[in-house]
VOBA-1610 file (N, C-alpha, C; in pm, whole numbers, padded with zeros to 5 digits, always signed):
BEGIN
Met+12479+10779+09943Met+12483+10690+10038Met+12423+10763+10162Ile+12498+10885+10184Ile+12488+10951+10258Ile+12334+11001+10302Asn+12257+11041+10150Asn+12136+11070+10151Asn+12061+10996+10224Asn+12077+10831+10176Asn+11993+10730+10179Asn+11994+10712+10370Gln+12114+10708+10426Gln+12122+10743+10557Gln+12057+10814+10620Lys+12009+10942+10605Lys+11971+11076+10643Lys+11801+11022+10649Asp+11782+10986+10478Asp+11634+10956+10481Asp+11607+10827+10574Leu+11696+10737+10596Leu+11625+10633+10669Leu+11642+10665+10858Phe+11718+10747+10843Phe+11724+10825+10994Phe+11597+10894+11012Leu+11558+10986+10921Leu+11418+11051+10948Leu+11302+10955+10952Ile+11308+10857+10873Ile+11189+10763+10871Ile+11188+10696+11003Val+11298+10670+11065Val+11317+10623+11183Val+11255+10715+11288Ala+11286+10858+11271Ala+11284+10925+11387Ala+11117+10978+11361Tyr+11060+10980+11262Tyr+10933+11001+11230Tyr+10825+10882+11288Ala+10894+10763+11273Ala+10816+10641+11285Ala+10809+10637+11473Ile+10927+10682+11524Ile+10946+10669+11661Ile+10846+10774+11735Met+10858+10884+11635Met+10775+11020+11726Met+10612+10989+11694Phe+10579+10905+11567Phe+10435+10838+11596Phe+10425+10765+11682Leu+10495+10676+11695Leu+10468+10582+11787Leu+10465+10648+11899Phe+10531+10730+11928Phe+10532+10797+12104Phe+10404+10883+12097Ile+10371+10963+11995Ile+10239+11044+11994Ile+10101+10913+12031Phe+10108+10808+11926Phe+10000+10696+11969Phe+10016+10630+12075Leu+10120+10612+12143Leu+10126+10556+12300Leu+10070+10663+12401Ile+10113+10801+12369Ile+10032+10903+12459Ile+09905+10877+12445Ala+09850+10879+12309Ala+09717+10889+12284Ala+09651+10782+12365Ile+09717+10659+12322Ile+09649+10555+12447Ile+09647+10572+12555Ile+09744+10600+12615Ile+09712+10633+12751Ile+09620+10751+12819Val+09609+10846+12734Val+09529+10944+12758Val+09381+10888+12745Phe+09360+10801+12638Phe+09251+10742+12614Phe+09173+10639+12715Ile+09291+10544+12782Ile+09286+10463+12884Ile+09240+10532+12981Leu+09337+10649+13043Leu+09271+10718+13169Leu+09157+10788+13154Lys+09142+10850+13069Lys+08975+10911+13044Lys+08874+10808+13028Ser+08898+10695+12991Ser+08798+10570+12994Ser+08783+10544+13141Arg+08885+10538+13170Arg+08886+10457+13340Arg+08821+10573+13430Lys+08847+10714+13405Lys+08773+10825+13430Lys+08622+10829+13437Asp+08571+10786+13320Asp+08432+10777+13274Asp+08382+10691+13349Arg+08438+10564+13335Arg+08388+10449+13386Arg+08359+10458+13551Ile+08441+10540+13591Ile+08416+10571+13751Ile+08334+10659+13799Asn+08328+10744+13720Asn+08213+10857+13671Asn+08038+10762+13670Ile+08059+10686+13567Ile+07914+10595+13544Ile+07883+10532+13663Glu+08010+10445+13727Glu+07985+10358+13802Glu+07926+10467+13977Glu+07995+10571+13967Glu+07941+10660+14097Glu+07782+10715+14073Lys+07758+10714+13945Lys+07595+10777+13904Lys+07547+10688+13910Lys+07551+10513+13873Lys+07493+10426+13893Lys+07453+10413+14023Lys+07554+10435+14122Lys+07517+10398+14269Lys+07440+10510+14334Glu+07447+10601+14269Glu+07364+10738+14333Glu+07240+10697+14304Ile+07223+10682+14158Ile+07090+10645+14097Ile+07023+10510+14154Glu+07084+10431+14216Glu+07033+10332+14289Glu+06995+10322+14412Leu+07089+10434+14494Leu+07047+10481+14636Leu+06918+10544+14601Ile+06895+10656+14529Ile+06789+10737+14509Ile+06660+10656+14498Ala+06682+10544+14376Ala+06579+10472+14380Ala+06542+10359+14498Lys+06636+10340+14575Lys+06622+10228+14704Lys+06534+10316+14769Gln+06571+10458+14836Gln+06535+10573+14903Gln+06365+10571+14868Lys+06378+10585+14734Lys+06209+10631+14699Lys+06104+10514+14711Thr+06170+10417+14713Thr+06089+10301+14707Thr+06060+10259+14849Ile+06172+10271+14939Ile+06100+10282+15100Ile+06037+10391+15137Leu+06058+10521+15078Leu+05951+10602+15080Leu+05838+10589+15036Leu+05778+10498+14935Leu+05677+10472+14911Leu+05605+10370+14953Lys+05694+10288+15028Lys+05647+10174+15081Lys+05570+10190+15246Glu+05683+10323+15272Glu+05612+10356+15399Glu+05481+10468+15376Ile+05491+10509+15281Ile+05362+10611+15258Ile+05217+10502+15248His+05276+10356+15138His+05158+10267+15149His+05106+10230+15313His+05192+10193+15370His+05199+10150+15533His+05147+10249+15603Arg+05156+10380+15588Arg+05062+10474+15653Arg+04938+10477+15620Val+04934+10479+15480Val+04790+10499+15449Val+04722+10365+15510Lys+04755+10252+15493Lys+04696+10138+15568Lys+04652+10162+15684Asn+04773+10192+15759Asn+04712+10215+15882Asn+04622+10308+15901Asn+04625+10456+15847Asn+04520+10525+15891Asn+04391+10470+15819Leu+04368+10391+15729Leu+04247+10345+15690Leu+04220+10272+15764Gln+04263+10198+15855Gln+04219+10056+15938Gln+04201+10149+16081Leu+04233+10247+16069Leu+04225+10343+16211Leu+04075+10408+16177Ile+04042+10420+16060Ile+03926+10499+16025Ile+03806+10416+16053Ser+03867+10267+15979Ser+03757+10155+16027Ser+03715+10149+16146Gly+03848+10124+16241Gly+03815+10096+16363Gly+03714+10226+16459Leu+03733+10336+16414Leu+03634+10458+16465Leu+03506+10406+16414Leu+03500+10369+16300Leu+03355+10345+16234Leu+03296+10232+16329Tyr+03375+10125+16347Tyr+03323+10036+16425Tyr+03270+10078+16588Leu+03352+10137+16624Leu+03312+10206+16740Leu+03177+10289+16775Gln+03158+10319+16656Gln+03068+10425+16627Gln+02954+10340+16634Ser+02928+10196+16534Ser+02812+10141+16508Ser+02784+10074+16627Val+02884+10040+16720Val+02831+09930+16836Val+02737+10023+16924Lys+02764+10218+16918Lys+02671+10275+17000Lys+02511+10270+16938His+02499+10250+16833His+02388+10248+16755His+02290+10135+16755Lys+02175+10122+16801Lys+02081+10046+16844Lys+02002+10040+16682Asn+02015+10134+16587Asn+01920+10098+16463Asn+02033+10033+16362Asp+01943+09938+16335Asp+02011+09848+16226Asp+02018+09909+16079Glu+01982+09966+16041Glu+01993+10062+15933Glu+02100+10152+15930Val+02112+10204+16051Val+02258+10274+16066Val+02395+10188+16069Ser+02362+10057+16171Ser+02488+09991+16170Ser+02518+09927+16037Ala+02398+09902+15938Ala+02449+09850+15820Ala+02527+09948+15737Met+02506+10072+15743Met+02545+10132+15628Met+02680+10174+15666Ile+02702+10173+15849Ile+02873+10176+15867Ile+02933+10029+15856Asp+02876+09948+15862Asp+02943+09817+15817Asp+02984+09813+15660Glu+02889+09873+15569Glu+02953+09853+15433Glu+03063+09958+15424Ser+03030+10066+15456Ser+03146+10155+15478Ser+03261+10118+15553Gln+03282+10037+15637Gln+03395+09971+15651Gln+03460+09877+15579Lys+03363+09802+15536Lys+03427+09695+15387Lys+03475+09782+15303His+03419+09883+15244His+03479+09968+15169His+03608+10028+15164Ile+03638+10064+15292Ile+03748+10117+15344Ile+03861+09997+15364Asn+03839+09856+15408Asn+03927+09782+15432Asn+03981+09718+15277Ser+03873+09714+15188Ser+03929+09695+15063Ser+04040+09763+15003Ile+04005+09903+14986Ile+04122+10000+14976Ile+04266+09986+15071Ala+04232+09974+15187Ala+04342+09946+15263Ala+04413+09772+15233Leu+04355+09720+15179Leu+04415+09593+15145Leu+04524+09609+15052Val+04469+09687+14944Val+04557+09717+14819Val+04716+09806+14873His+04654+09890+14956His+04820+09962+15041His+04905+09839+15101Glu+04835+09761+15149Glu+04912+09655+15252Glu+04974+09573+15160Met+04915+09532+15040Met+05001+09474+14938Met+05105+09517+14878Leu+05104+09655+14861Leu+05187+09705+14780Leu+05306+09743+14882Tyr+05303+09740+15029Tyr+05388+09769+15127Tyr+05443+09622+15137Lys+05409+09484+15127Lys+05444+09366+15146Lys+05542+09334+15025Asp+05480+09369+14914Asp+05561+09311+14805Asp+05639+09406+14732Asp+05746+09366+14637Asp+05852+09428+14594Asp+05810+09540+14500Thr+05687+09507+14441Thr+05630+09616+14326Thr+05540+09742+14412Ile+05549+09845+14373Ile+05515+09925+14457Ile+05424+10045+14376Ser+05385+09989+14254Ser+05287+10065+14163Ser+05180+09979+14110Leu+05243+09844+14102Leu+05123+09741+14042Leu+05091+09657+14140Val+04954+09615+14154Val+04867+09513+14246Val+04843+09357+14146Ser+04910+09263+14217Ser+04867+09147+14176Ser+04721+09083+14178Met+04649+09095+14091Met+04524+09077+14104Met+04474+08936+14179Glu+04531+08843+14130Glu+04508+08700+14204Glu+04535+08719+14335Lys+04622+08786+14374Lys+04642+08738+14537Lys+04539+08875+14600Tyr+04544+08953+14544Tyr+04422+09107+14595Tyr+04295+09045+14622Leu+04248+08981+14470Leu+04100+08954+14491Leu+04061+08815+14585Lys+04150+08712+14561Lys+04183+08625+14657Lys+04152+08628+14800Glu+04229+08731+14860Glu+04242+08754+14989Glu+04098+08865+15012Leu+04047+08965+14916Leu+03965+09030+14934Leu+03812+08923+14957Gly+03811+08858+14840Gly+03695+08808+14838Gly+03660+08694+14968Thr+03825+08633+15029Thr+03792+08536+15163Thr+03754+08649+15272Gln+03772+08758+15272Gln+03759+08825+15418Gln+03614+08876+15409Leu+03561+08877+15288Leu+03445+08943+15265Leu+03325+08802+15295Leu+03372+08692+15260Leu+03270+08556+15277Leu+03281+08515+15414Gln+03406+08542+15465Gln+03416+08469+15630Gln+03354+08547+15699Val+03308+08685+15711Val+03222+08726+15772Val+03082+08723+15752Ser+03041+08635+15669Ser+02907+08610+15635Ser+02866+08480+15703Ser+02712+08507+15722Ser+02661+08372+15813Ser+02659+08244+15681Gln+02683+08281+15571Gln+02643+08198+15453Gln+02772+08095+15481Lys+02762+07966+15538Lys+02881+07900+15554Lys+02918+07822+15438Lys+02825+07792+15324Lys+02859+07721+15201Lys+02871+07791+15096Ile+02957+07870+15093Ile+02982+07950+14933Ile+03104+07935+14912Thr+03116+07876+14777Thr+03256+07822+14733Thr+03295+07982+14624Tyr+03390+08003+14640Tyr+03471+08117+14557Tyr+03526+08060+14474Lys+03531+08104+14341Lys+03624+08086+14251Lys+03684+08157+14162Leu+03825+08163+14145Leu+03873+08252+14109Leu+03939+08209+13971Asn+03935+08285+13888Asn+04038+08253+13733Asn+04118+08363+13678Ile+04231+08385+13740Ile+04312+08520+13698Ile+04459+08482+13732Ile+04515+08500+13636Ile+04674+08419+13609Ile+04735+08527+13548Asp+04840+08556+13610Asp+04975+08655+13578Asp+04893+08795+13558Val+04805+08844+13621Val+04744+08990+13596Val+04774+09097+13711Ser+04841+09199+13673Ser+04890+09300+13793Ser+04835+09446+13714Leu+04765+09500+13803Leu+04718+09637+13740Leu+04749+09781+13840Pro+04757+09879+13797Pro+04807+09986+13858Pro+04699+10001+13975Val+04757+10077+14072Val+04677+10121+14187Val+04527+10165+14189Asp+04528+10250+14101Asp+04379+10300+14093Asp+04282+10205+14019Tyr+04303+10152+13946Tyr+04250+10015+13862Tyr+04206+09921+13991Ala+04314+09871+14059Ala+04291+09767+14116Ala+04214+09828+14255Thr+04201+09944+14323Thr+04141+09991+14394Thr+04003+09962+14327Thr+03986+10036+14234Thr+03825+10051+14187Thr+03763+09929+14147Leu+03833+09792+14138Leu+03797+09681+14094Leu+03762+09627+14243Gly+03841+09646+14330Gly+03839+09596+14457Gly+03695+09621+14540Leu+03667+09797+14494Leu+03538+09833+14548Leu+03415+09794+14487Ile+03418+09736+14360Ile+03322+09678+14280Ile+03306+09526+14351Val+03418+09455+14353Val+03400+09322+14411Val+03324+09322+14534Asn+03397+09415+14633Asn+03336+09433+14768Asn+03171+09453+14750Glu+03120+09538+14655Glu+02972+09577+14623Glu+02914+09460+14572Leu+02956+09367+14501Leu+02881+09294+14407Leu+02852+09184+14525Ile+02973+09113+14610Ile+02978+09020+14672Ile+02863+09066+14806Thr+02866+09197+14853Thr+02782+09215+14941Thr+02643+09221+14908Asn+02614+09241+14754Asn+02466+09231+14723Asn+02425+09065+14672Ser+02527+09018+14614Ser+02509+08867+14631Ser+02483+08810+14771Leu+02548+08828+14861Leu+02521+08759+15021Leu+02360+08847+15037Lys+02347+08952+15035Lys+02228+09006+15090Lys+02074+08952+15011Tyr+02118+08943+14848Tyr+01986+08922+14768Tyr+01967+08797+14696Ala+02079+08749+14671Ala+02082+08662+14568Ala+02105+08510+14666Leu+02220+08488+14729Leu+02269+08354+14800Leu+02205+08361+14925Thr+02073+08360+14940Thr+02022+08319+15069Thr+01969+08207+15116Ser+01922+08111+15018Ser+01855+07965+15002Ser+01914+07849+14992Gln+02061+07870+14936Gln+02097+07757+14877Gln+02256+07781+14897Asn+02312+07663+14822Asn+02489+07665+14838Asn+02532+07735+14706Gly+02600+07845+14786Gly+02615+07962+14693Gly+02744+07931+14614Ile+02778+08001+14472Ile+02890+07979+14404Ile+02920+08154+14354Val+03022+08208+14402Val+03060+08313+14331Val+03208+08292+14252Lys+03217+08336+14115Lys+03314+08356+14045Lys+03370+08507+13970Leu+03493+08481+13978Leu+03562+08598+13915Leu+03645+08565+13828Ser+03665+08641+13721Ser+03796+08639+13605Ser+03832+08763+13562Leu+03959+08736+13559Leu+03985+08853+13479Leu+04149+08835+13377Lys+04107+08865+13262Lys+04206+08847+13170Lys+04265+08933+13102Glu+04381+08942+13029Glu+04385+09058+12937Glu+04348+09000+12766Ile+04264+09049+12693Ile+04220+09006+12577Ile+04267+09037+12478His+04346+09184+12508His+04429+09263+12387His+04543+09332+12472Lys+04636+09395+12421Lys+04722+09484+12494Lys+04650+09567+12555Asn+04676+09569+12674Asn+04605+09672+12770Asn+04469+09680+12772Glu+04414+09562+12708Glu+04239+09561+12759Glu+04231+09427+12807Tyr+04128+09463+12909Tyr+04105+09371+13018Tyr+03944+09319+13008Leu+03917+09231+13055Leu+03815+09158+13047Leu+03775+09102+13188Phe+03694+09171+13274Phe+03659+09142+13417Phe+03521+09076+13418Lys+03487+08964+13492Lys+03370+08891+13540Lys+03309+08829+13648Tyr+03224+08883+13676Tyr+03148+08830+13807Tyr+03051+08759+13775Ser+03011+08673+13867Ser+02864+08585+13859Ser+02851+08492+13987Asp+02703+08512+14030Asp+02698+08416+14101Asp+02558+08340+14084Asn+02547+08225+14141Asn+02445+08149+14094Asn+02322+08137+14202Gly+02273+08293+14234Gly+02164+08297+14321Gly+02055+08336+14221Ser+01954+08401+14288Ser+01821+08410+14244Ser+01830+08518+14153Gly+01933+08596+14101Gly+01916+08721+14040Gly+01850+08845+14062Tyr+01858+08945+13990Tyr+01813+09054+14012Tyr+01688+09122+13988Ile+01646+09175+14088Ile+01477+09237+14044Ile+01492+09390+14066Ala+01496+09493+13986Ala+01526+09623+14001Ala+01429+09674+14098Lys+01288+09665+14087Lys+01186+09716+14101Lys+01114+09648+14259Lys+01187+09560+14293Lys+01153+09514+14417Lys+01245+09573+14533Asp+01371+09632+14509Asp+01440+09667+14590Asp+01526+09785+14597Asn+01494+09886+14662Asn+01580+10004+14619Asn+01701+10011+14685Asn+01711+09954+14780Asn+01858+09934+14811Asn+01928+09860+14723Asn+01863+09740+14678Asn+01984+09713+14567Asn+01992+09782+14446Ser+01896+09892+14407Ser+01932+09974+14294Ser+02013+10060+14335Leu+01997+10084+14474Leu+02145+10201+14507Leu+02263+10121+14479Gly+02281+09998+14521Gly+02400+09913+14462Gly+02405+09919+14353Gln+02345+09894+14232Gln+02340+09908+14119Gln+02397+10022+14080Arg+02354+10160+14105Arg+02383+10291+14051Arg+02514+10294+14123Leu+02589+10248+14247Leu+02722+10246+14252Leu+02816+10186+14155Ile+02785+10029+14146Ile+02867+09982+14069Ile+02890+10039+13923Lys+02769+10094+13861Lys+02770+10155+13745Lys+02868+10284+13754Met+02866+10340+13838Met+02965+10478+13896Met+03109+10459+13884Leu+03131+10350+13990Leu+03255+10246+13968Leu+03318+10224+13850Ala+03202+10168+13752Ala+03267+10105+13621Ala+03302+10240+13540Glu+03236+10375+13537Glu+03251+10472+13493Glu+03393+10519+13534Glu+03426+10517+13639Glu+03562+10577+13678Glu+03674+10503+13625Ile+03683+10381+13574Ile+03777+10303+13478Ile+03759+10300+13341Glu+03644+10384+13313Glu+03574+10369+13179Glu+03543+10242+13106Ala+03495+10167+13172Ala+03456+10010+13139Ala+03318+10033+13108Asp+03311+09958+12973Asp+03202+09907+12927Asp+03125+09787+13009Leu+02996+09815+13053Leu+02939+09734+13165Leu+02822+09652+13054Lys+02818+09520+13119Lys+02712+09414+13070Lys+02672+09341+13176Ile+02524+09366+13200Ile+02502+09271+13298Ile+02389+09189+13248Glu+02396+09036+13289Glu+02325+08937+13221Glu+02266+08878+13349Asn+02137+08864+13348Asn+02048+08827+13446Asn+01961+08698+13461Glu+02044+08556+13420Glu+01981+08439+13377Glu+02076+08350+13457Lys+02001+08252+13531Lys+02078+08148+13593Lys+02186+08212+13706Gly+02124+08303+13769Gly+02227+08407+13837Gly+02244+08553+13796Leu+02328+08608+13847Leu+02379+08715+13792Leu+02517+08738+13743Thr+02526+08834+13635Thr+02664+08787+13591Thr+02690+08951+13529Tyr+02804+09004+13572Tyr+02852+09147+13562Tyr+02958+09097+13477Ile+02990+09181+13367Ile+03114+09211+13260Ile+03151+09351+13251Phe+03279+09362+13268Phe+03328+09485+13260Phe+03445+09481+13159Asn+03437+09534+13070Asn+03562+09570+12960Asn+03627+09714+12981Phe+03763+09689+13014Phe+03842+09820+13014Phe+03951+09800+12955Lys+04004+09956+12928Lys+04150+09975+12883Lys+04225+10012+12975Ile+04357+10008+12972Ile+04443+10090+13051Ile+04530+10170+12963Asp+04514+10279+12981Asp+04640+10370+12889Asp+04765+10382+12910
//
């Protein structure tokens, strides 16, 4: 009987000791988990603060780049009014348009929440509208077919320069004596593969007739090579450019 009581006492004692150790382990685990959670929350806040600071910094960089480009454009304008040579003035005007198309990208990145991707529908709509507004051709219809496509800054800038050159060429050489139509489309045909298409309903392109236009063609091809785009030109019922490119 005594042995049974001793055995029972030992069992109870071991059970109490085990429960006590288990309770301590739970308390230690809870305290450690709480400490880890506090550390995680603090690191999360620190990361969010750093990300916010970087976003503000990048936006400020885009804002300053845009301002500097606009300053350069303004200086070019001041130079253009000094020259009575129409050819020089035309060259300066084209340079201004190229600079403004780049400045527009940085302006959009400054205003939008995204700091590295450009909404192409918004960008090309604004860019095309600006280019056509300064034209004496009042009856030009600008049609866009771009839905939910955003591209990195370098690709957006290059496409903007291409559009700038194509619209300028259309206004100079194609849409001179009729109601003009300019169409742009951009879509993702496969993952990270895009098809960009530009067309007008003008008189088409005659390479041998205009050397300046040939210079424009070379510039467009050079810009296409910059984004490693396959370029196809169709010269029927107006002029059509088709760019196929991939983003790595």
